[in-house]
C-alpha positions as a Python dict, from the first residue, in 0.01 Angstrom:
ca = {
    (1, 'M'): (0, 0, 0),
    (2, 'N'): (17, 301, 48),
    (3, 'D'): (-46, 299, -337),
    (4, 'I'): (-391, 214, -321),
    (5, 'P'): (-648, 512, -227),
    (6, 'L'): (-850, 411, 60),
    (7, 'T'): (-1130, 502, -159),
    (8, 'W'): (-1117, 220, -390),
    (9, 'F'): (-1108, -30, -143),
    (10, 'L'): (-1438, 130, -1),
    (11, 'I'): (-1604, 95, -355),
    (12, 'F'): (-1466, -282, -334),
    (13, 'A'): (-1587, -319, -37),
    (14, 'A'): (-1948, -140, -149),
    (15, 'A'): (-1983, -368, -465),
    (16, 'C'): (-1920, -663, -217),
    (17, 'F'): (-2187, -571, -9),
    (18, 'V'): (-2389, -487, -339),
    (19, 'I'): (-2336, -863, -469),
    (20, 'G'): (-2396, -962, -106),
    (21, 'L'): (-2732, -802, -127),
    (22, 'M'): (-2815, -907, -448),
    (23, 'G'): (-2723, -1307, -359),
    (24, 'V'): (-2983, -1273, -45),
    (25, 'L'): (-3245, -1126, -174),
    (26, 'V'): (-3259, -1327, -560),
    (27, 'R'): (-3152, -1613, -449),
    (28, 'R'): (-3349, -1903, -337),
    (29, 'N'): (-3134, -2177, -256),
    (30, 'A'): (-3033, -2164, 109),
    (31, 'I'): (-2606, -2255, 127),
    (32, 'A'): (-2598, -1941, -179),
    (33, 'V'): (-2767, -1718, 63),
    (34, 'L'): (-2570, -1849, 317),
    (35, 'M'): (-2250, -1771, 64),
    (36, 'A'): (-2408, -1442, 57),
    (37, 'I'): (-2438, -1342, 368),
    (38, 'E'): (-2051, -1434, 384),
    (39, 'I'): (-1972, -1176, 133),
    (40, 'M'): (-2133, -898, 314),
    (41, 'L'): (-1908, -1011, 617),
    (42, 'N'): (-1643, -1020, 413),
    (43, 'A'): (-1736, -656, 285),
    (44, 'A'): (-1769, -537, 670),
    (45, 'N'): (-1426, -685, 716),
    (46, 'I'): (-1221, -466, 405),
    (47, 'N'): (-1403, -160, 558),
    (48, 'L'): (-1303, -268, 919),
    (49, 'V'): (-901, -336, 834),
    (50, 'A'): (-877, -21, 560),
    (51, 'F'): (-1068, 206, 789),
    (52, 'W'): (-723, 59, 1025),
    (53, 'R'): (-470, 116, 790),
    (54, 'Y'): (-528, 499, 662),
    (55, 'G'): (-717, 595, 967),
    (56, 'T'): (-486, 833, 1199),
    (57, 'P'): (-387, 654, 1528),
    (58, 'V'): (-555, 779, 1880),
    (59, 'E'): (-385, 864, 2237),
    (60, 'G'): (-477, 557, 2408),
    (61, 'D'): (-562, 333, 2125),
    (62, 'S'): (-436, -26, 2053),
    (63, 'P'): (-183, -38, 1708),
    (64, 'I'): (-432, -387, 1588),
    (65, 'S'): (-741, -295, 1697),
    (66, 'G'): (-916, -269, 1344),
    (67, 'V'): (-733, -602, 1273),
    (68, 'M'): (-936, -755, 1631),
    (69, 'F'): (-1262, -625, 1492),
    (70, 'A'): (-1138, -833, 1159),
    (71, 'I'): (-1090, -1162, 1381),
    (72, 'F'): (-1386, -1124, 1520),
    (73, 'V'): (-1625, -1047, 1268),
    (74, 'I'): (-1508, -1354, 1102),
    (75, 'T'): (-1497, -1497, 1436),
    (76, 'V'): (-1859, -1516, 1444),
    (77, 'A'): (-1888, -1570, 1020),
    (78, 'A'): (-1708, -1950, 1080),
    (79, 'A'): (-2029, -2008, 1435),
    (80, 'E'): (-2317, -1782, 1178),
    (81, 'V'): (-2176, -2045, 949),
    (82, 'A'): (-2199, -2408, 1139),
    (83, 'V'): (-2519, -2309, 1298),
    (84, 'G'): (-2641, -2202, 934),
    (85, 'I'): (-2555, -2519, 761),
    (86, 'G'): (-2708, -2762, 1069),
    (87, 'L'): (-3047, -2577, 1031),
    (88, 'I'): (-2989, -2611, 626),
    (89, 'L'): (-2903, -2986, 671),
    (90, 'L'): (-3220, -3048, 887),
    (91, 'C'): (-3415, -2876, 719),
    (92, 'Y'): (-3328, -3064, 409),
    (93, 'R'): (-3379, -3389, 570),
    (94, 'R'): (-3765, -3256, 686),
    (95, 'W'): (-3817, -3139, 367),
    (96, 'H'): (-3603, -3294, 47),
    (97, 'A'): (-3520, -2943, -28),
    (98, 'A'): (-3272, -2676, 16),
    (99, 'D'): (-3535, -2384, -87),
    (100, 'V'): (-3571, -2122, 86),
    (101, 'D'): (-3983, -2073, 3),
    (102, 'R'): (-4029, -2440, 157),
    (103, 'F'): (-3933, -2302, 452),
    (104, 'D'): (-4214, -2078, 561),
    (105, 'S'): (-4411, -2264, 735),
    (106, 'L'): (-4362, -2504, 1101),
    (107, 'S'): (-4620, -2774, 904),
    (108, 'G'): (-4498, -3128, 759),
}
């Protein structure tokens, strides 16, 4: 892993984040927007692990702190997906569509 410079990981993470951001801004399907948010969270995980791997250790710092942050983000992302899919299913049952433009009102 030391053969690959840190900048490549950062460029890859930035590209993943931009792809996820474009997916959130452009897509109208709620499931696609949820997947785009997951891509953005994975870009943050790539940054966390890359900086952990290439960073200099601080005195008193845990040797796996970057990985622990990434695992925490993965856990939060899993909870976000569970709640998001639950909300999307409820909206689909109500409006019979997964289009986010149809979810803009509270009335039927």
